[in-house]
C-alpha positions as CSV (number, residue, x, y, z in Angstrom):
1,X,-14.9,19.9,42.5
2,X,-11.8,17.8,43.1
3,X,-13.6,16.0,45.9
4,X,-16.5,15.1,43.6
5,X,-14.1,13.8,40.9
6,X,-12.3,11.7,43.5
7,X,-15.6,10.3,44.7
8,X,-16.6,9.6,41.1
9,X,-13.4,7.7,40.4
10,X,-13.8,5.7,43.6
11,X,-17.4,4.9,42.7
12,X,-16.2,3.8,39.2
13,X,-13.6,1.6,40.9
14,X,-16.3,0.0,43.1
15,X,-18.6,-0.5,40.1
16,X,-15.9,-2.2,38.1
17,X,-14.9,-4.4,41.0
18,X,-18.5,-5.5,41.4
19,X,-18.7,-6.3,37.7
20,X,-15.5,-8.4,37.8
21,X,-16.9,-10.3,40.8
22,X,-20.1,-11.1,38.9
23,X,-22.4,-9.4,41.4
24,X,-25.3,-7.1,40.4
25,X,-24.1,-3.5,40.0
26,X,-25.9,-1.8,42.9
27,X,-23.6,1.2,42.8
28,X,-25.0,2.2,39.4
29,X,-28.0,3.6,41.3
30,X,-25.8,6.2,42.9
31,X,-26.6,9.7,41.6
32,X,-22.9,10.5,41.3
33,X,-22.3,7.4,39.2
34,X,-25.2,8.2,36.9
35,X,-23.9,11.7,36.5
36,X,-20.5,10.4,35.7
37,X,-21.8,8.0,33.0
38,X,-24.2,10.6,31.5
39,X,-21.3,13.1,31.2
40,X,-19.2,10.6,29.4
41,X,-22.2,9.8,27.1
42,X,-22.8,13.5,26.4
43,X,-19.2,14.0,25.5
44,X,-19.2,11.1,23.1
45,X,-22.3,12.3,21.4
46,X,-20.8,15.8,20.9
47,X,-17.5,14.6,19.5
48,X,-17.8,14.2,15.7
49,X,-14.1,13.9,14.8
50,X,-14.1,10.1,14.8
51,X,-17.3,9.9,12.8
52,X,-15.9,12.2,10.1
53,X,-12.7,10.1,9.8
54,X,-14.8,7.0,9.5
55,X,-16.9,8.6,6.7
56,X,-13.8,9.6,4.8
57,X,-12.3,6.1,5.2
58,X,-15.5,4.5,3.8
59,X,-15.5,7.0,0.9
60,X,-11.9,6.3,0.0
61,X,-12.4,2.5,0.2
62,X,-15.5,2.8,-2.1
63,X,-13.5,4.8,-4.6
64,X,-10.7,2.2,-4.5
65,X,-13.2,-0.6,-5.2
66,X,-14.6,1.4,-8.2
67,X,-11.1,1.9,-9.6
68,X,-10.2,-1.8,-9.2
69,X,-13.5,-2.9,-10.8
70,X,-13.0,-0.5,-13.7
71,X,-9.4,-1.5,-14.4
72,X,-10.4,-5.2,-14.2
73,X,-13.3,-4.8,-16.6
74,X,-11.6,-2.5,-19.0
75,X,-8.0,-3.8,-18.7
76,X,-7.9,-5.9,-21.9
77,X,-9.7,-3.3,-24.0
78,X,-7.2,-0.6,-22.8
79,X,-4.2,-2.8,-23.6
80,X,-5.5,-3.4,-27.1
81,X,-6.3,0.3,-27.6
82,X,-2.8,1.5,-26.4
83,X,-1.1,-1.2,-28.5
84,X,-3.1,0.0,-31.6
85,X,-2.1,3.6,-30.8
86,X,1.6,2.6,-30.4
87,X,1.4,0.7,-33.7
88,X,-0.1,3.7,-35.5
89,X,2.5,6.1,-34.1
90,X,5.2,3.8,-35.5
91,X,3.5,4.0,-38.8
92,X,2.2,0.4,-38.9
93,X,-1.2,-1.2,-39.0
94,X,-2.7,-3.4,-36.4
95,X,-4.0,-6.8,-37.4
96,X,-7.2,-8.0,-35.7
97,X,-6.9,-10.8,-33.2
98,X,-8.4,-14.2,-33.8
99,X,-9.2,-17.0,-31.4
100,X,-5.7,-18.5,-31.8
101,X,-3.5,-15.6,-33.0
102,X,-3.2,-12.4,-30.9
103,X,-3.3,-9.0,-32.6
104,X,0.0,-7.8,-33.9
105,X,1.5,-4.7,-35.4
106,X,2.7,-5.0,-39.1
107,X,5.7,-2.7,-38.7
């Protein structure tokens, strides 16, 4: 087992040196090298932890975008509503805003 791993690592080193030199990868035809790469590919297909983390990241980012859009679109209406409620709690009345004068509390 150890001998086959050492052979696999040496084959990988030969393959990488051939790639760096720009020559065609003849060592990829070796059954040991194909077995090495197919084992790596099988492990990557089975491992779902990274995919789950990416899915959660996308979901959180979409929720953040929805919150930002909602606050941006409803921001002015919320400020007006809370100011009206604060004025009512104080016992005053809220005057309506015009183009030149903002709304104000009478008390």
